[in-house]
C-alpha positions as CSV (number, residue, x, y, z in Angstrom):
1,E,21.5,-6.0,-37.8
2,S,22.7,-2.5,-36.6
3,E,25.8,-1.8,-36.0
4,S,24.3,-0.2,-32.4
5,E,22.7,-3.1,-32.0
6,S,25.6,-5.4,-31.9
7,E,27.3,-2.6,-30.0
8,S,24.9,-2.7,-27.2
9,E,24.7,-6.5,-26.8
10,S,28.6,-6.3,-26.3
11,E,28.3,-3.3,-23.9
12,S,26.0,-5.4,-22.0
13,E,28.1,-8.5,-22.4
14,R,31.4,-6.9,-20.8
15,E,29.0,-5.7,-17.9
16,L,27.9,-8.8,-17.2
17,K,31.8,-10.3,-16.9
18,T,32.8,-7.3,-14.9
19,A,29.7,-7.2,-12.1
20,A,31.3,-8.7,-8.7
21,P,30.4,-12.2,-7.9
22,T,27.7,-11.8,-5.3
23,K,27.9,-13.7,-1.9
24,P,25.1,-16.0,-0.3
25,R,23.3,-14.3,2.9
26,K,24.2,-15.7,5.8
27,P,20.6,-16.2,7.8
28,N,20.0,-13.6,10.5
29,P,19.8,-15.6,14.2
30,N,18.3,-12.6,15.6
31,K,15.2,-12.6,12.7
32,A,12.6,-14.9,12.1
33,P,12.7,-17.6,9.5
34,E,10.5,-15.9,6.0
35,K,7.7,-18.8,4.9
36,R,7.3,-19.4,1.8
37,G,5.2,-21.3,-1.2
38,R,1.9,-22.6,-0.1
39,R,0.4,-22.7,3.5
40,G,-0.2,-26.1,4.7
41,R,-2.8,-27.8,2.9
42,N,-6.4,-28.1,5.5
43,H,-7.4,-31.2,4.5
44,W,-11.4,-31.8,4.5
45,T,-12.8,-34.4,7.3
46,P,-15.4,-36.3,6.2
47,E,-17.9,-34.4,8.5
48,Q,-17.1,-31.7,5.7
49,D,-17.8,-33.2,2.1
50,A,-21.0,-34.6,3.5
51,A,-21.6,-31.1,4.3
52,L,-20.3,-29.7,0.8
53,L,-22.6,-32.4,-0.9
54,K,-25.7,-32.2,0.8
55,G,-25.6,-28.4,0.3
56,V,-24.8,-28.3,-3.0
57,D,-27.7,-30.8,-3.3
58,D,-30.4,-28.3,-1.4
59,Y,-28.9,-25.3,-2.8
60,G,-26.4,-25.8,-5.9
61,L,-23.5,-23.6,-6.4
62,D,-24.4,-21.0,-4.3
63,F,-21.3,-21.1,-2.3
64,D,-22.0,-18.6,0.3
65,R,-25.2,-20.2,1.7
66,I,-23.5,-23.5,2.1
67,R,-20.6,-21.9,4.6
68,D,-23.9,-20.2,5.9
69,E,-25.7,-23.0,6.3
70,N,-23.0,-25.0,7.9
71,S,-21.4,-22.3,10.1
72,T,-19.5,-24.5,12.4
73,L,-18.2,-27.4,9.8
74,L,-17.6,-25.0,7.1
75,A,-16.0,-21.1,8.6
76,N,-13.0,-21.7,7.1
77,R,-13.1,-22.4,3.7
78,T,-13.6,-20.2,1.2
79,N,-16.0,-20.1,-1.5
80,R,-12.6,-21.5,-3.8
81,A,-12.0,-24.4,-1.5
82,L,-15.8,-25.1,-1.9
83,E,-16.0,-25.0,-5.3
């Protein structure tokens, strides 16, 4: 370890020790709370399951075509969801 490396480490250690502690933010009552994480899961209905399985039997893994052929049941499903 060179002399300059140990100096820079000690400088950064000093900066951490002398930094002012942060205060937790208070929620703004005028602002809507932020949504975090995943969206709520949209569970599959038995009808959607059956349409997907029939689509795979008929068209293989062509998920665009499966969704197009079952547009009323699978309209809100992405290709990723159909996989």
